C-alpha positions in Angstrom: 116.3 -95.5 44.2 113.9 -92.8 45.3 112.9 -89.9 43.1 114.8 -87.5 45.3 118.0 -89.6 45.1 117.6 -89.9 41.3 117.2 -86.1 41.0 120.2 -85.4 43.2 122.2 -87.9 41.1 121.4 -85.9 38.0 122.5 -82.7 39.7 125.8 -84.4 40.7 126.8 -84.4 37.1 126.1 -80.7 37.0 127.8 -79.8 40.3 131.3 -80.7 39.1 133.2 -77.9 40.9 135.3 -79.0 43.9 133.5 -76.5 46.1 130.3 -78.5 45.7 131.9 -81.6 47.3 130.1 -83.8 44.7 126.9 -83.0 46.6 127.9 -85.6 49.1 128.1 -83.2 52.1 125.6 -80.8 53.8 127.4 -77.7 52.7 129.6 -76.2 50.0 133.0 -74.7 50.8 133.8 -71.5 48.8 136.9 -69.3 49.1 135.9 -65.8 49.9 136.9 -63.3 47.2 139.1 -60.3 48.2 136.4 -57.7 47.9 133.6 -59.6 49.6 130.5 -61.5 48.6 127.2 -60.3 47.1 124.3 -62.7 47.8 120.8 -62.7 46.5 117.8 -65.1 46.6 114.7 -65.3 44.5 111.8 -67.7 44.3 109.6 -68.8 41.5 106.1 -70.1 42.2 104.0 -71.9 39.6 101.0 -69.8 38.6 102.6 -66.6 39.9 106.1 -66.3 38.3 105.7 -68.9 35.6 102.8 -70.6 33.8 101.8 -74.2 34.5 102.5 -75.1 30.9 106.0 -73.6 30.8 108.7 -76.2 29.9 110.7 -77.3 33.0 114.0 -76.5 31.3 112.8 -72.9 30.7 111.7 -72.6 34.3 115.2 -73.7 35.4 116.8 -71.1 33.1 114.6 -68.4 34.4 115.2 -69.3 38.0 118.9 -68.9 37.4 118.7 -65.8 35.2 116.5 -63.7 37.6 119.1 -64.2 40.4 122.1 -63.5 38.2 120.3 -60.3 37.1 120.5 -59.1 40.7 124.2 -59.8 40.8 124.7 -58.0 37.5 123.1 -54.9 38.9 125.5 -55.0 41.8 128.5 -55.4 39.5 129.2 -58.9 41.0 130.7 -61.7 39.0 128.8 -65.0 39.7 130.7 -67.6 41.8 128.0 -70.2 42.2 124.4 -71.0 43.2 122.4 -73.0 45.7 119.0 -74.4 44.4 115.9 -75.2 46.5 113.8 -77.6 44.5 110.2 -78.6 45.3 109.4 -81.9 43.7 105.9 -82.3 42.1 104.2 -85.3 40.7 106.0 -85.7 37.4 109.4 -87.4 37.3 110.0 -86.2 33.7 109.7 -82.6 34.9 112.6 -83.3 37.3 114.7 -84.6 34.5 113.9 -81.7 32.2 114.6 -79.2 35.0 118.0 -80.6 35.7 118.9 -80.6 32.0 117.7 -77.0 31.6 119.6 -75.9 34.7 122.8 -77.5 33.4 122.3 -75.6 30.1 121.7 -72.3 31.8 124.7 -72.7 34.1 127.0 -73.3 31.1 125.5 -70.4 29.2 126.0 -67.9 32.0 129.3 -69.3 33.1 128.6 -70.2 36.7 128.4 -73.4 38.9 126.0 -75.3 41.0 127.3 -75.6 44.6 124.4 -77.4 46.3 120.9 -76.8 47.7 118.0 -78.8 49.0 115.0 -80.8 47.7 111.6 -81.2 49.3 108.4 -83.1 48.3 105.5 -80.7 47.6 102.0 -81.6 48.7 100.1 -83.4 45.9 98.4 -80.9 43.6 100.3 -77.9 45.1 102.1 -75.3 42.9 105.7 -76.0 42.2 107.9 -73.8 44.4 111.5 -73.2 43.5 114.2 -71.1 45.0 117.8 -70.2 44.2 120.6 -68.3 46.0 123.2 -66.8 43.8 126.6 -65.8 45.2 128.9 -63.3 43.5 132.2 -61.6 44.0 131.8 -57.9 44.7 133.7 -55.5 42.4 136.8 -53.8 43.6 134.9 -50.4 43.6 132.2 -51.9 45.9 128.7 -53.0 44.9 126.5 -50.1 43.9 123.0 -50.0 45.3 119.8 -47.9 44.9 120.9 -45.2 47.4 123.7 -43.6 45.4 121.9 -41.5 42.8 122.9 -37.9 42.8 121.5 -34.6 41.5 122.7 -34.1 38.0 123.2 -37.8 37.3 121.8 -39.2 34.1 119.6 -42.3 34.1 120.4 -45.3 31.8 119.1 -48.7 30.9 120.6 -51.6 29.2 119.0 -53.6 26.4 115.3 -53.2 25.4 112.2 -53.3 27.5 108.7 -54.8 27.2 109.4 -58.1 25.3 108.9 -60.4 28.3 105.6 -58.8 29.3 104.4 -59.1 25.7 105.6 -62.7 25.5 103.5 -63.5 28.6 100.5 -61.8 27.1 100.9 -64.0 24.0 101.1 -67.2 26.0 97.9 -66.1 27.9 96.1 -65.4 24.6 95.6 -61.7 25.5 97.5 -60.5 22.4 98.6 -61.7 18.9 101.9 -61.2 17.2 103.3 -61.7 13.7 104.6 -65.3 13.3 108.1 -64.1 12.6 108.5 -62.4 16.0 106.2 -64.5 18.3 108.9 -67.0 19.2 111.4 -64.2 20.1 108.9 -62.5 22.4 108.0 -65.8 24.2 111.7 -66.6 24.6 112.2 -63.2 26.3 109.6 -64.2 28.9 110.8 -67.8 29.4 114.5 -67.4 28.9 115.7 -63.9 29.9 119.2 -62.8 29.1 120.4 -60.5 31.9 123.7 -58.6 31.1 125.7 -60.8 33.5 129.2 -59.9 32.2 128.5 -56.2 31.6 127.6 -55.4 35.2 131.1 -55.9 36.6 132.6 -53.7 33.9 130.1 -50.9 34.4 130.1 -51.0 38.2 132.9 -48.4 38.6 130.8 -45.8 36.7 127.5 -46.4 38.5 126.3 -44.1 41.3 123.2 -46.2 41.8 121.8 -49.3 40.2 119.1 -52.0 40.3 117.8 -54.6 37.9 114.4 -54.1 36.2 112.4 -57.1 37.5 109.0 -55.5 38.3 108.9 -52.8 35.7 111.0 -49.7 34.7 108.7 -47.2 36.4 108.3 -49.0 39.7 111.9 -49.9 40.0 113.0 -46.3 39.2 110.6 -45.1 41.8 112.3 -47.3 44.4 115.6 -45.9 43.4 114.3 -42.3 43.8 113.0 -43.0 47.3 116.2 -44.8 48.3 118.3 -42.0 47.1 116.0 -39.2 48.4 116.1 -37.4 45.0 113.6 -37.0 42.1 114.2 -39.0 39.0 112.7 -38.0 35.7 112.0 -40.7 33.1 111.3 -39.7 29.5 109.2 -42.3 27.6 110.4 -41.0 24.3 113.8 -42.8 24.3 112.7 -45.9 26.2 114.2 -48.6 24.1 111.9 -51.1 22.3 112.9 -54.1 20.2 111.9 -54.4 16.6 109.8 -57.5 17.6 107.9 -55.4 20.2 107.3 -52.5 17.9 106.1 -54.8 15.1 103.5 -56.2 17.5 102.3 -53.2 19.5 103.6 -50.3 17.4 105.8 -47.4 18.6 103.4 -45.1 20.4 103.3 -43.4 23.8 100.8 -46.1 24.9 103.0 -49.0 23.8 106.1 -47.4 25.5 104.1 -46.9 28.7 103.1 -50.6 28.5 106.8 -51.6 28.1 107.8 -49.4 31.0 105.3 -51.1 33.4 105.5 -54.7 32.2 108.4 -56.1 34.2 110.4 -59.3 33.8 112.9 -57.4 31.7 116.0 -58.2 33.8 118.1 -55.3 32.5 120.2 -53.0 34.5 118.9 -49.6 35.5 121.6 -47.2 36.7 122.6 -43.6 37.3 125.9 -42.1 36.3 127.7 -38.8 35.9 126.8 -37.8 32.3 130.4 -36.9 31.7 131.1 -40.7 31.7 128.5 -41.6 29.1 131.0 -42.1 26.3 133.1 -44.4 28.4 130.0 -46.4 29.4 128.8 -46.7 25.8 132.2 -48.0 24.8 132.1 -50.7 27.5 128.5 -51.7 26.6 129.5 -51.9 22.9 132.3 -54.3 23.7 129.7 -56.6 25.2 127.3 -56.1 22.3 124.6 -54.6 24.5 122.7 -51.4 23.8 122.8 -48.6 26.4 120.1 -45.9 26.4 119.8 -42.6 28.3 116.2 -42.3 29.4 116.2 -39.6 32.1 118.0 -37.6 34.8 118.1 -37.0 38.5 117.1 -33.7 40.1 116.9 -32.3 43.6 113.7 -33.4 45.3 112.1 -35.7 47.8 112.3 -39.1 46.2 109.7 -38.7 43.6 109.3 -40.5 40.2 108.4 -38.0 37.4 107.3 -39.0 33.9 107.8 -37.1 30.7 106.9 -37.8 27.0 109.6 -36.2 24.8 110.2 -33.5 27.4 106.5 -32.8 28.3 105.4 -33.8 31.8 102.7 -36.4 32.0 100.8 -38.0 34.9 102.0 -41.3 36.3 99.7 -44.3 35.4 97.8 -46.0 38.2 99.9 -49.1 37.9 103.7 -48.6 37.8 104.7 -52.3 37.6 104.3 -55.7 39.2 103.6 -56.0 42.9 102.6 -59.0 45.0 99.1 -58.5 46.5 99.6 -57.7 50.1 
């Protein structure tokens, strides 16, 4: 049996839903939900999106999580995923990836429907892709273009842990022993608010996930909505693990706001609905923080520190070199 066949056989045990057709066909068959589909696709490349030494199971988890984060920001409930897998030179990596993917699918409550496998050139970086399919909410999927003057800006969870976890793995920073593992886990195994997104969607005027950094992703929302969005660094939420490592200073908050890999939901909303949104988030056990507001303007990102305007940093977040 070839390595490809062996890998697909492992995935057959994962793809147990009837829509996957036991991975014996060239396509999956999925019933279309009443309100339409939301589709997203992200890729991970070794040395760019994950470190060569990252465990295969963690890479599989992250590949799924970053795509489900996009669905969460659109208020979409996951229906299933298609995986594009580039095989490298290590059969054990294939096994660990399949096991990690199975664990992540179970954790996030979604299903493998199919995909494709290819053989990568010897010595080339591992390249992986995943398409996630979600059911759109009855209210319609919010996007970046809906922010309105007078809306408040909110974010779920805490920011900066993943970026700090990457810095620890690269040896650029040190952390206390009791928080190091948590910070690394935030980088390798992100936890997007998958179930919260659909419940919050009716309240959102605009939304996006924070993948490249709070500042850069907010700037994209401001441009898409053609309004100014003001972020105040003062209330930007930090975890205890982050604060224990970097402290709670304007500099550490700015680092958290530009780090990326947070996979939290950034959204705008009528401030009159804040109490309702907080009650929804509390039912999911997820923190919700008001970090800014929208104002009439031309699509600019503006930055404050406890109400005092401050200049934007030269780097707003992660961007691929063009």
